[in-house]
LOZA-945132 format. One record per residue (C-alpha): residue number from 1; residue in one letter; x, y, z. Coordinates in nm, 4 decimals. Layout:
# LOZA-945132
{NUM, a, {X, Y, Z}}
...
# end
This chain:
# LOZA-945132
{1, m, {-0.2663, -3.3554, -0.0243}}
{2, e, {-0.1033, -3.2117, -0.3946}}
{3, v, {-0.1761, -2.9635, -0.6087}}
{4, s, {-0.0194, -2.8655, -0.9340}}
{5, v, {-0.0115, -2.5377, -1.1380}}
{6, i, {0.2244, -2.4831, -1.4094}}
{7, g, {0.3833, -2.1589, -1.5481}}
{8, n, {0.5235, -2.0481, -1.8593}}
{9, p, {0.6665, -2.2978, -2.0469}}
{10, q, {0.8682, -2.0398, -2.2401}}
{11, s, {1.0164, -1.8962, -1.9322}}
{12, k, {1.3926, -1.7779, -1.9676}}
{13, i, {1.4494, -1.7626, -1.5813}}
{14, c, {1.7689, -1.9821, -1.4883}}
{15, r, {1.7452, -2.0894, -1.9038}}
{16, a, {2.1226, -2.0358, -1.8697}}
{17, e, {2.2200, -2.2750, -1.5979}}
{18, s, {2.2673, -2.6335, -1.7143}}
{19, a, {2.1615, -2.7505, -1.3890}}
{20, c, {1.8638, -2.6616, -1.1206}}
{21, r, {2.0122, -2.3394, -0.9288}}
{22, e, {1.8858, -2.3811, -0.5664}}
{23, l, {1.7340, -2.0186, -0.3350}}
{24, g, {1.6284, -2.1085, -0.0333}}
{25, f, {1.4754, -1.8951, 0.2562}}
{26, r, {1.4028, -1.9579, 0.6404}}
{27, f, {1.2021, -1.7281, 0.8283}}
{28, g, {1.1517, -1.5994, 1.1696}}
{29, s, {1.2866, -1.3183, 1.3104}}
{30, g, {1.3797, -1.1693, 1.0111}}
{31, i, {1.7577, -1.2231, 1.0401}}
{32, i, {1.9114, -1.3167, 0.6768}}
{33, s, {2.2073, -1.4415, 0.5449}}
{34, g, {2.3465, -1.5873, 0.2367}}
{35, e, {2.4449, -2.0155, 0.2170}}
{36, s, {2.6332, -2.0404, -0.0671}}
{37, r, {2.6860, -1.8635, -0.4494}}
{38, n, {2.3820, -2.0647, -0.5357}}
{39, k, {2.1581, -2.0327, -0.2367}}
{40, v, {2.0004, -1.7125, -0.0467}}
{41, s, {1.8215, -1.7775, 0.2956}}
{42, f, {1.5949, -1.5756, 0.4973}}
{43, l, {1.7139, -1.7398, 0.8701}}
{44, t, {1.5187, -1.7189, 1.1913}}
{45, h, {1.5005, -1.9414, 1.5050}}
{46, q, {1.1764, -2.0624, 1.6725}}
{47, s, {1.2321, -2.2572, 1.9624}}
{48, s, {1.5360, -2.4008, 1.8396}}
{49, k, {1.3546, -2.5106, 1.5286}}
{50, w, {1.4474, -2.3941, 1.1301}}
{51, k, {1.1656, -2.3423, 0.9204}}
{52, q, {1.2711, -2.3294, 0.5452}}
{53, i, {1.1800, -2.2442, 0.1619}}
{54, k, {1.4065, -2.3427, -0.1200}}
{55, i, {1.3376, -2.2363, -0.4576}}
{56, q, {1.4853, -2.4493, -0.7207}}
{57, c, {1.4555, -2.3023, -1.1051}}
{58, s, {1.5016, -2.4686, -1.4329}}
{59, p, {1.2791, -2.3613, -1.7127}}
{60, r, {1.0279, -2.5916, -1.6781}}
{61, s, {0.8012, -2.5670, -1.3481}}
{62, v, {0.7691, -2.4905, -0.9559}}
{63, k, {0.7727, -2.7819, -0.7126}}
{64, c, {0.6995, -2.6831, -0.3830}}
{65, e, {0.7636, -2.8974, -0.0408}}
{66, a, {0.5325, -2.8152, 0.2337}}
{67, i, {0.3604, -2.8467, 0.5775}}
{68, v, {-0.0271, -2.6837, 0.4624}}
{69, s, {-0.3715, -2.6706, 0.5783}}
{70, d, {-0.6302, -2.9151, 0.4648}}
{71, h, {-0.8375, -2.5855, 0.4357}}
{72, v, {-0.6359, -2.3812, 0.1649}}
{73, p, {-0.8981, -2.1976, -0.0549}}
{74, f, {-0.9404, -2.3049, -0.3730}}
{75, l, {-1.0512, -2.0764, -0.6119}}
{76, k, {-1.3227, -2.1294, -0.8834}}
{77, p, {-1.1447, -1.9995, -1.2440}}
{78, s, {-1.2950, -1.7015, -1.4093}}
{79, r, {-1.2473, -1.5796, -1.7373}}
{80, s, {-1.3028, -1.2440, -1.6123}}
{81, l, {-0.9880, -1.2225, -1.4348}}
{82, e, {-0.7805, -1.2859, -1.7178}}
{83, s, {-0.7463, -0.9245, -1.8051}}
{84, v, {-0.6296, -0.8425, -1.4351}}
{85, k, {-0.2462, -0.7575, -1.3745}}
{86, l, {-0.1408, -0.8854, -1.0549}}
{87, f, {0.1835, -0.7113, -0.8598}}
{88, v, {0.2768, -0.7877, -0.5264}}
{89, g, {0.4541, -0.5422, -0.3207}}
{90, l, {0.8128, -0.5764, -0.2041}}
{91, p, {0.8908, -0.5558, 0.1549}}
{92, l, {0.9200, -0.1860, 0.2904}}
{93, d, {1.3042, -0.2090, 0.3793}}
{94, t, {1.4092, -0.3230, 0.0044}}
{95, v, {1.6155, -0.0251, 0.0684}}
{96, s, {1.7728, 0.0350, 0.3943}}
{97, d, {1.7823, 0.3950, 0.5174}}
{98, c, {2.1592, 0.4106, 0.4379}}
{99, n, {2.0302, 0.3747, 0.0667}}
{100, n, {2.1805, -0.0116, 0.0638}}
{101, v, {1.9453, -0.2906, -0.1228}}
{102, n, {1.8735, -0.5379, 0.2163}}
{103, h, {1.8914, -0.9088, 0.1206}}
{104, m, {1.9861, -0.8903, -0.2287}}
{105, k, {2.0286, -1.2576, -0.2649}}
{106, a, {1.6820, -1.3101, -0.1594}}
{107, i, {1.5147, -1.0278, -0.3222}}
{108, t, {1.6223, -1.1504, -0.6374}}
{109, a, {1.5079, -1.5108, -0.5519}}
{110, g, {1.1589, -1.3901, -0.4479}}
{111, l, {1.1264, -1.2070, -0.7889}}
{112, k, {1.2105, -1.4950, -0.9728}}
{113, a, {0.9396, -1.7010, -0.7975}}
{114, l, {0.7192, -1.4568, -0.8588}}
{115, k, {0.7659, -1.4703, -1.2513}}
{116, l, {0.7341, -1.8384, -1.2678}}
{117, l, {0.4325, -1.8339, -1.0989}}
{118, g, {0.2673, -1.5711, -1.3667}}
{119, v, {0.3017, -1.2478, -1.1787}}
{120, e, {0.3488, -0.9217, -1.4071}}
{121, g, {0.5235, -0.7075, -1.1721}}
{122, v, {0.6206, -0.5717, -0.8153}}
{123, e, {0.5424, -0.2831, -0.6402}}
{124, l, {0.8880, -0.0938, -0.4738}}
{125, p, {0.8166, 0.1325, -0.1699}}
{126, v, {1.0336, 0.4787, -0.2443}}
{127, f, {1.1014, 0.6593, 0.0384}}
{128, w, {1.1711, 1.0404, 0.0804}}
{129, g, {1.3754, 1.0137, 0.3705}}
{130, v, {1.6367, 0.7553, 0.1738}}
{131, v, {1.6682, 0.9368, -0.1246}}
{132, e, {1.6834, 1.3220, -0.0533}}
{133, r, {1.8347, 1.2312, 0.3040}}
{134, e, {2.0999, 1.4698, 0.3935}}
{135, a, {2.0424, 1.8054, 0.2106}}
{136, p, {1.7613, 1.9600, -0.0208}}
{137, g, {1.8193, 1.8706, -0.3758}}
{138, k, {2.0967, 1.6172, -0.3133}}
{139, y, {1.9415, 1.2730, -0.4108}}
{140, d, {2.0734, 0.9255, -0.4200}}
{141, w, {1.8703, 0.6987, -0.6008}}
{142, s, {2.1778, 0.4161, -0.6354}}
{143, g, {1.9579, 0.1224, -0.4173}}
{144, y, {1.6514, 0.1828, -0.5875}}
{145, l, {1.7914, 0.1477, -0.9309}}
{146, s, {1.9543, -0.1627, -0.8174}}
{147, v, {1.6122, -0.3301, -0.7429}}
{148, a, {1.5063, -0.1954, -1.0966}}
{149, e, {1.8026, -0.3154, -1.2875}}
{150, i, {1.7303, -0.6373, -1.0862}}
{151, v, {1.3506, -0.6385, -1.1610}}
{152, k, {1.4054, -0.5676, -1.5247}}
{153, k, {1.6373, -0.8846, -1.5698}}
{154, v, {1.4197, -1.1040, -1.4492}}
{155, g, {1.1355, -0.9986, -1.6748}}
{156, l, {0.8841, -0.8206, -1.4234}}
{157, k, {0.7031, -0.4801, -1.4561}}
{158, l, {0.7759, -0.1638, -1.1764}}
{159, h, {0.5441, 0.0505, -1.0248}}
{160, a, {0.7187, 0.2736, -0.8014}}
{161, s, {0.5425, 0.4230, -0.4986}}
{162, l, {0.7026, 0.7832, -0.4111}}
{163, s, {0.6264, 0.8068, -0.0516}}
{164, f, {0.6675, 1.1323, 0.1518}}
{165, h, {0.5774, 0.9838, 0.4703}}
{166, g, {0.7888, 0.8031, 0.7230}}
{167, s, {0.7245, 0.4439, 0.8721}}
{168, k, {0.7612, 0.3132, 1.2145}}
{169, d, {0.7908, -0.0890, 1.1338}}
{170, p, {1.0611, -0.0764, 0.9464}}
{171, e, {1.1675, 0.2571, 1.0872}}
{172, i, {1.2591, 0.5026, 0.8094}}
{173, g, {1.1713, 0.8941, 0.8952}}
{174, l, {1.1651, 1.1813, 0.6570}}
{175, p, {1.4781, 1.3609, 0.5362}}
{176, e, {1.7326, 1.4650, 0.8107}}
{177, w, {1.7306, 1.8172, 0.6922}}
{178, v, {1.3788, 1.8284, 0.7261}}
{179, v, {1.3419, 1.6845, 1.1037}}
{180, k, {1.6023, 1.9873, 1.1375}}
{181, i, {1.3428, 2.2238, 1.0000}}
{182, g, {1.0519, 2.0525, 1.2376}}
{183, e, {1.2616, 2.1166, 1.5800}}
{184, a, {1.2648, 2.4820, 1.5087}}
{185, e, {0.9549, 2.5061, 1.3308}}
{186, p, {0.7114, 2.2561, 1.5182}}
{187, g, {0.4467, 2.3837, 1.2838}}
{188, v, {0.5029, 2.2166, 0.9939}}
{189, y, {0.3764, 1.8735, 1.2053}}
{190, f, {-0.0056, 1.7677, 1.2048}}
{191, t, {-0.0812, 1.8458, 1.6042}}
{192, d, {-0.3805, 1.7082, 1.7950}}
{193, r, {-0.5737, 1.8973, 2.0713}}
{194, y, {-0.3155, 1.7715, 2.3416}}
{195, g, {0.0050, 1.8770, 2.1367}}
{196, k, {0.0526, 1.5538, 2.0422}}
{197, q, {0.2526, 1.5751, 1.6880}}
{198, y, {0.2395, 1.3305, 1.3952}}
{199, k, {0.6075, 1.3530, 1.2836}}
{200, d, {0.5690, 1.1063, 0.9958}}
{201, c, {0.4687, 1.3453, 0.7183}}
{202, l, {0.4462, 1.7131, 0.7274}}
{203, s, {0.0554, 1.8920, 0.7572}}
{204, f, {-0.1643, 1.9729, 0.4569}}
{205, g, {-0.1834, 2.3690, 0.6512}}
{206, v, {0.1797, 2.3930, 0.4675}}
{207, d, {0.1334, 2.2726, 0.1172}}
{208, d, {0.1703, 2.5980, -0.0295}}
{209, v, {0.3969, 2.7786, 0.2387}}
{210, p, {0.7751, 2.8326, 0.2084}}
{211, v, {0.8814, 2.6491, 0.5147}}
{212, l, {1.1302, 2.4134, 0.3749}}
{213, d, {1.4665, 2.5752, 0.2901}}
{214, g, {1.2447, 2.8673, 0.1094}}
{215, k, {1.0406, 2.6077, -0.1024}}
{216, t, {0.7070, 2.4590, -0.0228}}
{217, p, {0.6808, 2.1180, 0.0183}}
{218, m, {0.4610, 2.1004, -0.3412}}
{219, e, {0.7907, 2.2004, -0.5105}}
{220, v, {1.0041, 1.9843, -0.3355}}
{221, y, {0.8228, 1.6711, -0.3993}}
{222, g, {0.8022, 1.8376, -0.7610}}
{223, s, {1.1623, 1.8701, -0.7734}}
{224, f, {1.1747, 1.5122, -0.6562}}
{225, c, {0.9345, 1.3401, -0.9139}}
{226, e, {1.1565, 1.5042, -1.1733}}
{227, s, {1.4887, 1.3770, -1.0328}}
{228, f, {1.3331, 1.0311, -1.0478}}
{229, k, {1.2046, 1.0935, -1.3823}}
{230, s, {1.5674, 1.1548, -1.4931}}
{231, a, {1.7287, 0.8906, -1.2817}}
{232, f, {1.5096, 0.6085, -1.4089}}
{233, s, {1.4952, 0.7514, -1.7754}}
{234, d, {1.6154, 0.3763, -1.9034}}
{235, y, {1.3094, 0.2376, -1.7199}}
{236, m, {1.0233, 0.4578, -1.8058}}
{237, g, {0.7149, 0.3301, -2.0163}}
{238, n, {0.9226, 0.0092, -2.0209}}
{239, t, {0.9857, -0.1911, -1.6927}}
{240, i, {0.8687, 0.1097, -1.5046}}
{241, t, {0.4763, 0.0948, -1.6280}}
{242, g, {0.3322, 0.2880, -1.2903}}
{243, v, {0.3760, 0.5669, -1.0445}}
{244, t, {0.1847, 0.6581, -0.7089}}
{245, l, {0.2132, 0.9519, -0.5148}}
{246, g, {0.2026, 0.9421, -0.1209}}
{247, m, {-0.0609, 1.1703, -0.0499}}
{248, g, {-0.0737, 1.1500, 0.3384}}
{249, p, {0.0020, 0.9470, 0.6379}}
{250, d, {0.1194, 0.5540, 0.5714}}
{251, g, {0.1069, 0.7073, 0.1884}}
{252, e, {-0.2858, 0.7502, 0.1819}}
{253, l, {-0.5005, 1.0525, 0.1495}}
{254, k, {-0.6238, 1.1211, 0.4774}}
{255, y, {-0.5532, 1.2845, 0.8384}}
{256, p, {-0.2981, 1.1059, 1.1148}}
{257, s, {-0.6560, 1.0774, 1.2870}}
{258, h, {-0.5341, 0.8014, 1.5126}}
{259, q, {-0.1520, 0.9080, 1.5043}}
{260, h, {0.0321, 0.5927, 1.6066}}
{261, e, {-0.2541, 0.4642, 1.8343}}
{262, t, {-0.2397, 0.1157, 1.7873}}
{263, n, {-0.6082, 0.0803, 1.9925}}
{264, l, {-0.8847, 0.1414, 1.7036}}
{265, s, {-1.1568, 0.1275, 1.9404}}
{266, g, {-1.2447, 0.5265, 1.8838}}
{267, a, {-1.2583, 0.6806, 1.5987}}
{268, g, {-0.9896, 0.9323, 1.5779}}
{269, e, {-0.9163, 1.2590, 1.6786}}
{270, f, {-0.9031, 1.5529, 1.4518}}
{271, q, {-0.5525, 1.6756, 1.3595}}
{272, c, {-0.6235, 2.0824, 1.3116}}
{273, y, {-0.3826, 2.1869, 1.6001}}
{274, d, {-0.0737, 2.3053, 1.4372}}
{275, a, {-0.0058, 2.6598, 1.3934}}
{276, h, {-0.0448, 2.6612, 1.0263}}
{277, m, {-0.4086, 2.4830, 1.0395}}
{278, l, {-0.5097, 2.7074, 1.3237}}
{279, s, {-0.4599, 2.9876, 1.1133}}
{280, a, {-0.6324, 2.8977, 0.8301}}
{281, l, {-0.9381, 2.7867, 1.0415}}
{282, k, {-0.9242, 3.1233, 1.1975}}
{283, q, {-0.9082, 3.3106, 0.8844}}
{284, y, {-1.2105, 3.0565, 0.7183}}
{285, a, {-1.4056, 3.1630, 1.0409}}
{286, e, {-1.3811, 3.5185, 0.9991}}
{287, s, {-1.4705, 3.4926, 0.6177}}
{288, t, {-1.7781, 3.3416, 0.6861}}
{289, g, {-1.8516, 3.5740, 0.9903}}
{290, n, {-1.8232, 3.3436, 1.2644}}
{291, p, {-1.4821, 3.4433, 1.4145}}
{292, l, {-1.5238, 3.2740, 1.7423}}
{293, w, {-1.5758, 2.9427, 1.5435}}
{294, g, {-1.2303, 2.9663, 1.4212}}
{295, l, {-1.0794, 2.9210, 1.7814}}
{296, g, {-0.9919, 2.5812, 1.7695}}
{297, g, {-1.1575, 2.2158, 1.6375}}
{298, p, {-1.4522, 2.0748, 1.7986}}
{299, h, {-1.4776, 2.0773, 2.2301}}
{300, d, {-1.7167, 1.7790, 2.2494}}
{301, a, {-1.5378, 1.5288, 1.9918}}
{302, p, {-1.4498, 1.2042, 2.1914}}
{303, a, {-1.0683, 1.1085, 2.2563}}
{304, y, {-0.8486, 0.8529, 2.0561}}
{305, d, {-0.9807, 0.5518, 2.3061}}
{306, q, {-1.3539, 0.6716, 2.3590}}
{307, q, {-1.6344, 0.5348, 2.1443}}
{308, p, {-1.7850, 0.7568, 1.9318}}
{309, h, {-2.1429, 0.7926, 2.1534}}
{310, s, {-1.9144, 0.8525, 2.4341}}
{311, t, {-1.9484, 1.2411, 2.3894}}
{312, s, {-2.2482, 1.4277, 2.1694}}
{313, f, {-2.0528, 1.5271, 1.8615}}
{314, f, {-2.0873, 1.2117, 1.6669}}
{315, s, {-2.4381, 1.1108, 1.8302}}
{316, d, {-2.7523, 1.1285, 1.5997}}
{317, g, {-2.8452, 1.4707, 1.6228}}
{318, g, {-2.5057, 1.5511, 1.7787}}
{319, s, {-2.2532, 1.8501, 1.6917}}
{320, w, {-2.1687, 1.7183, 1.3526}}
{321, e, {-2.5206, 1.7968, 1.1794}}
{322, s, {-2.5062, 2.1132, 1.3385}}
{323, q, {-2.4241, 2.4263, 1.1507}}
{324, y, {-2.0953, 2.4741, 1.3636}}
{325, g, {-2.0713, 2.1004, 1.2324}}
{326, d, {-2.1239, 2.1546, 0.9130}}
{327, f, {-1.8748, 2.4587, 0.9361}}
{328, f, {-1.6103, 2.2841, 1.0864}}
{329, l, {-1.6273, 1.9648, 0.8304}}
{330, t, {-1.6692, 2.1030, 0.5261}}
{331, w, {-1.3562, 2.3612, 0.6444}}
{332, y, {-1.1380, 2.0273, 0.7364}}
{333, s, {-1.2218, 1.8113, 0.4377}}
{334, s, {-1.1490, 2.1228, 0.1943}}
{335, l, {-0.7803, 2.0797, 0.3016}}
{336, l, {-0.7771, 1.7002, 0.2199}}
{337, t, {-0.9071, 1.8111, -0.1152}}
{338, s, {-0.7162, 2.0437, -0.1682}}
{339, h, {-0.4452, 1.8664, -0.0974}}
{340, a, {-0.5206, 1.5899, -0.3047}}
{341, d, {-0.5397, 1.8393, -0.6088}}
{342, r, {-0.2054, 2.0139, -0.5514}}
{343, v, {0.0050, 1.6139, -0.5130}}
{344, l, {-0.1572, 1.4727, -0.8042}}
{345, s, {-0.1781, 1.8015, -1.0186}}
{346, v, {0.2454, 1.8040, -0.9220}}
{347, a, {0.2668, 1.3732, -1.0575}}
{348, s, {0.0539, 1.4551, -1.3631}}
{349, s, {0.2752, 1.7506, -1.4631}}
{350, a, {0.6015, 1.5359, -1.4311}}
{351, f, {0.5292, 1.1923, -1.5613}}
{352, k, {0.3021, 1.3337, -1.8350}}
{353, g, {0.4456, 1.1425, -2.1732}}
{354, t, {0.6362, 0.9163, -2.0115}}
{355, g, {0.4125, 0.6144, -2.0214}}
{356, v, {0.3886, 0.5552, -1.7477}}
{357, s, {0.0215, 0.5996, -1.5115}}
{358, v, {-0.0289, 0.8135, -1.2271}}
{359, s, {-0.1672, 0.6739, -0.9030}}
{360, g, {-0.3014, 0.7562, -0.5181}}
{361, k, {-0.4077, 0.5496, -0.2539}}
{362, l, {-0.7321, 0.5835, -0.0513}}
{363, p, {-0.7661, 0.4478, 0.2849}}
{364, l, {-1.0793, 0.2235, 0.3372}}
{365, l, {-1.1997, 0.3635, 0.6775}}
{366, h, {-1.4664, 0.0973, 0.7533}}
{367, r, {-1.4816, 0.1137, 1.1421}}
{368, w, {-1.7932, 0.2631, 1.2784}}
{369, n, {-1.9733, 0.2880, 0.9384}}
{370, k, {-2.2520, 0.1814, 1.0210}}
{371, l, {-2.3438, 0.4805, 1.2233}}
{372, r, {-2.4872, 0.7646, 1.0445}}
{373, s, {-2.1762, 0.9692, 1.1211}}
{374, q, {-1.9181, 0.7815, 0.9743}}
{375, p, {-1.6963, 0.9017, 1.2626}}
{376, s, {-1.3590, 0.7345, 1.1355}}
{377, e, {-1.4125, 0.8992, 0.8044}}
{378, l, {-1.5137, 1.2356, 0.9545}}
{379, t, {-1.1560, 1.2747, 1.1441}}
{380, a, {-0.9771, 1.1722, 0.8505}}
{381, g, {-1.1038, 1.4216, 0.6552}}
{382, f, {-1.4294, 1.2801, 0.4522}}
{383, y, {-1.7353, 1.4750, 0.4815}}
{384, s, {-1.9936, 1.6439, 0.2306}}
{385, s, {-2.2505, 1.8122, 0.3249}}
{386, n, {-2.6198, 1.7936, 0.3344}}
{387, g, {-2.5628, 1.3964, 0.2660}}
{388, h, {-2.3894, 1.3996, -0.0745}}
{389, d, {-2.1581, 1.1270, -0.1551}}
{390, r, {-1.8060, 1.1780, 0.0867}}
{391, y, {-1.5963, 1.0131, -0.1939}}
{392, e, {-1.7698, 1.2093, -0.4892}}
{393, a, {-1.5349, 1.5004, -0.4664}}
{394, i, {-1.2105, 1.3209, -0.4335}}
{395, a, {-1.2819, 1.1266, -0.7299}}
{396, e, {-1.3375, 1.4367, -0.9055}}
{397, i, {-0.9998, 1.5471, -0.8461}}
{398, f, {-0.8420, 1.2153, -0.9300}}
{399, a, {-1.0363, 1.2571, -1.2687}}
{400, k, {-0.9333, 1.6015, -1.3228}}
{401, n, {-0.5729, 1.5004, -1.3330}}
{402, s, {-0.6411, 1.1757, -1.5335}}
{403, c, {-0.4918, 0.9666, -1.2171}}
{404, r, {-0.6242, 0.5782, -1.1035}}
{405, m, {-0.7503, 0.5229, -0.7775}}
{406, i, {-0.5940, 0.2822, -0.5525}}
{407, v, {-0.8278, 0.1358, -0.3019}}
{408, p, {-0.7078, -0.0980, -0.0409}}
{409, g, {-0.8855, -0.3904, 0.2068}}
{410, m, {-1.0676, -0.5637, -0.1623}}
{411, d, {-0.9849, -0.9042, 0.0693}}
{412, l, {-1.2203, -0.7783, 0.4177}}
{413, s, {-1.5517, -0.8998, 0.4567}}
{414, d, {-1.8739, -0.7556, 0.6514}}
{415, e, {-1.8889, -1.1308, 0.8444}}
{416, h, {-1.5485, -1.1595, 0.9502}}
{417, q, {-1.5701, -0.8078, 1.1439}}
{418, s, {-1.6353, -0.7670, 1.4974}}
{419, p, {-2.0204, -0.6795, 1.5682}}
{420, a, {-1.8966, -0.4052, 1.8429}}
{421, s, {-1.7026, -0.2445, 1.5629}}
{422, l, {-2.0434, -0.1674, 1.3764}}
{423, s, {-1.8118, -0.2333, 1.0657}}
{424, s, {-1.9037, -0.2750, 0.6872}}
{425, p, {-1.6034, -0.2548, 0.4510}}
{426, e, {-1.8278, -0.4203, 0.1612}}
{427, s, {-2.0676, -0.1394, 0.1621}}
{428, l, {-1.7995, 0.1343, 0.1901}}
{429, l, {-1.5929, -0.0226, -0.0883}}
{430, a, {-1.9126, -0.0479, -0.2873}}
{431, d, {-1.9301, 0.3509, -0.2490}}
{432, i, {-1.5979, 0.3933, -0.3423}}
{433, k, {-1.6180, 0.2271, -0.6691}}
{434, t, {-1.9577, 0.3728, -0.7548}}
{435, s, {-1.8219, 0.7249, -0.6859}}
{436, c, {-1.5369, 0.6419, -0.9394}}
{437, k, {-1.7189, 0.4696, -1.1865}}
{438, k, {-1.9528, 0.8512, -1.1849}}
{439, q, {-1.6214, 1.0146, -1.2403}}
{440, g, {-1.4514, 0.7665, -1.5041}}
{441, v, {-1.1394, 0.6946, -1.2989}}
{442, v, {-1.0008, 0.4127, -1.3332}}
{443, v, {-0.9604, 0.1787, -0.9849}}
{444, s, {-0.6838, -0.0256, -0.9061}}
{445, g, {-0.7256, -0.3097, -0.6032}}
{446, q, {-0.5138, -0.4084, -0.3050}}
{447, n, {-0.5682, -0.6356, -0.0195}}
{448, s, {-0.5103, -0.5423, 0.3957}}
{449, s, {-0.1998, -0.5256, 0.5274}}
{450, a, {-0.2796, -0.8180, 0.7636}}
{451, s, {-0.3955, -1.2085, 0.6264}}
{452, v, {-0.7585, -1.2571, 0.6907}}
{453, s, {-0.9669, -1.5194, 0.6787}}
{454, g, {-1.1145, -1.5867, 0.3487}}
{455, g, {-0.9230, -1.3006, 0.1436}}
{456, f, {-0.8609, -1.5016, -0.1702}}
{457, e, {-1.1858, -1.5864, -0.2164}}
{458, k, {-1.3289, -1.1873, -0.1377}}
{459, i, {-1.0262, -1.0566, -0.3793}}
{460, v, {-1.1625, -1.2382, -0.6550}}
{461, e, {-1.5352, -1.1410, -0.6022}}
{462, n, {-1.4175, -0.7924, -0.6124}}
{463, l, {-1.1924, -0.8608, -0.9340}}
{464, k, {-1.4955, -0.9893, -1.0726}}
{465, d, {-1.7080, -0.6983, -1.0379}}
{466, e, {-1.8286, -0.5785, -1.3778}}
{467, s, {-1.9522, -0.2524, -1.2194}}
{468, v, {-1.5785, -0.0959, -1.2068}}
{469, g, {-1.3588, -0.2925, -1.4270}}
{470, i, {-1.0229, -0.3316, -1.1861}}
{471, d, {-0.7643, -0.4055, -1.4251}}
{472, l, {-0.4662, -0.4068, -1.1594}}
{473, f, {-0.4287, -0.5558, -0.8399}}
{474, t, {-0.1404, -0.5254, -0.5997}}
{475, y, {-0.0651, -0.7983, -0.3095}}
{476, q, {0.0767, -0.6342, -0.0232}}
{477, r, {0.3536, -0.7809, 0.0962}}
{478, m, {0.6828, -0.9832, -0.0198}}
{479, g, {0.8320, -1.1103, 0.3010}}
{480, a, {0.8981, -1.4086, 0.5462}}
{481, l, {0.4885, -1.4395, 0.6237}}
{482, f, {0.4234, -1.4365, 0.2284}}
{483, f, {0.6825, -1.7203, 0.1771}}
{484, s, {0.5590, -1.9372, 0.4558}}
{485, p, {0.4196, -2.2669, 0.3623}}
{486, e, {0.0720, -2.1848, 0.3946}}
{487, h, {0.0084, -1.8532, 0.3026}}
{488, f, {0.2913, -1.9181, -0.0153}}
{489, h, {0.0730, -2.2496, -0.1263}}
{490, a, {-0.2650, -2.0541, -0.1415}}
{491, f, {-0.1192, -1.7584, -0.2976}}
{492, t, {0.0187, -1.9884, -0.5538}}
{493, v, {-0.3596, -2.1163, -0.6209}}
{494, f, {-0.4799, -1.7825, -0.6437}}
{495, v, {-0.2326, -1.6845, -0.9012}}
{496, r, {-0.3067, -2.0149, -1.0745}}
{497, n, {-0.7047, -1.9312, -1.1244}}
{498, m, {-0.6480, -1.5822, -1.1868}}
{499, n, {-0.3923, -1.6898, -1.5072}}
{500, q, {-0.6121, -1.9396, -1.5896}}
{501, v, {-0.3137, -2.1549, -1.6837}}
{502, e, {-0.3812, -2.5295, -1.7674}}
{503, l, {-0.1210, -2.8342, -1.6692}}
{504, s, {-0.0124, -2.9906, -1.9930}}
{505, s, {0.0720, -3.3932, -2.0100}}
{506, y, {0.4479, -3.2916, -2.1140}}
{507, d, {0.5170, -3.0631, -1.7796}}
{508, q, {0.3319, -3.3546, -1.5743}}
{509, a, {0.5783, -3.5890, -1.7148}}
{510, v, {0.9047, -3.3937, -1.6899}}
{511, e, {1.0400, -3.4106, -1.3226}}
{512, d, {1.3465, -3.4026, -1.4029}}
{513, e, {1.3652, -3.0280, -1.5573}}
{514, a, {1.1347, -2.8950, -1.2781}}
{515, q, {1.1801, -2.5269, -1.1479}}
{516, t, {1.1136, -2.6588, -0.7597}}
{517, v, {0.9912, -2.4250, -0.4680}}
{518, s, {1.0615, -2.6838, -0.1885}}
{519, i, {0.9196, -2.5539, 0.1354}}
{520, g, {0.9505, -2.7827, 0.4469}}
{521, s, {0.9182, -2.7608, 0.8124}}
{522, g, {1.0819, -3.0276, 1.0246}}
{523, t, {1.0466, -3.4036, 0.9546}}
{524, g, {0.7015, -3.5532, 0.7891}}
{525, a, {0.6554, -3.2303, 0.5595}}
{526, r, {0.3838, -3.3395, 0.2683}}
{527, r, {0.4616, -3.2354, -0.0618}}
{528, l, {0.2792, -3.0029, -0.2984}}
{529, q, {0.3710, -2.9602, -0.6139}}
{530, t, {0.3060, -2.5622, -0.7491}}
{531, a, {0.4218, -2.3285, -0.9932}}
# end
């Protein structure tokens, strides 16, 4: 099998070099090392065999040598995709918790490969726990500034995701001084009914409470944004064209309803048991004349590992539809909506007039959404009484603050969901798009975190949807899997069809000037030509 894709013949990448520069990636457990001045490798050991990807750059094309599947999806070209700007997410640990750039040469090689393919830019996760690690107001942007400079030199655009949450993989926590505050005042973290705390972001209940060394979280986030704007002033509006504000767990607007549970068989649990949330619930109950309703969350909601209908709360005619259910869910969702308004207001104020767009990200909570109660959305904080659109209030907040909404899961289809999960990502995505269209909110797309069957075709289908003009899509995320032979080839074909690039006879003829991506594994690797 042989496929050819030709990039921009005017590319300046590697033009200064009289000969091809070779950059290699070897994949596996994630160990990385540089082999020479002109080579970079991701190295990994798999049963005493090495897998290798080499990138060779010169002005004309990219050549790919790989072992690939005979069933790599080929996408039909569509003129409607020409206006869509394609970004690729950089690894979460691009900058380490010690503020060093991980795998500098490998990252640079990857950026050059993306530029040659015609990708518009990259998304960079910027963690609060890295930048403001040691003390409040003490910022160190050095690692992220180094990445921004590399991106600028390569000629790509940059979107920065300001992440006010922690990560388990890679392990990046909240700032050390915030962790110390949490040890003395555990009420700053989300807590479930068992007393288990979620320590990777702060509770919505403390948004306007001065728990961070005399300041509120919103004040601290605002100062962080101002410091970012100042530190990256030379890049704002030219290299940096977008900023996304983290809005909760994993950067998404939601409660951590599953905490760190990997078993998603249930619908999650309500996270309203920290001291500040309980205090707010008590006040709300008293203000509505139902003080006994303010003593805690629903007593008949299922546990993390229980299916929604195992108890009465989410059942048809269950507590969620009662007067009490409406009371609790209205309060619970109102804190989520208020949090969104506060965070987006901080971002809009900080970045006004800088020439960058401001975005926030929603989750795609499609599991169990064929049930009337749609319990996964309820535990995560999405609710509207009287059967109204659960996402319209959120879309109103985004419109009010002139922010874009990032919606993930655009590679998911109903046909690939387990029947037992009662899941329909397609209908949920359509509902969110409809809410955004009503409010005039611009939608940006992302794929899900894991590679799925038929994903590229589904992405194209969503991007071609004329009812909501999606003009920016971010593919997650660069790393060993991304550059693996089968995936990188499929991604290359995807980019080719988005860019509507045609192969010139000149580029076909001039192979000795080719920019080459060589992806091989052992002997007998078949050759693919890709740009």
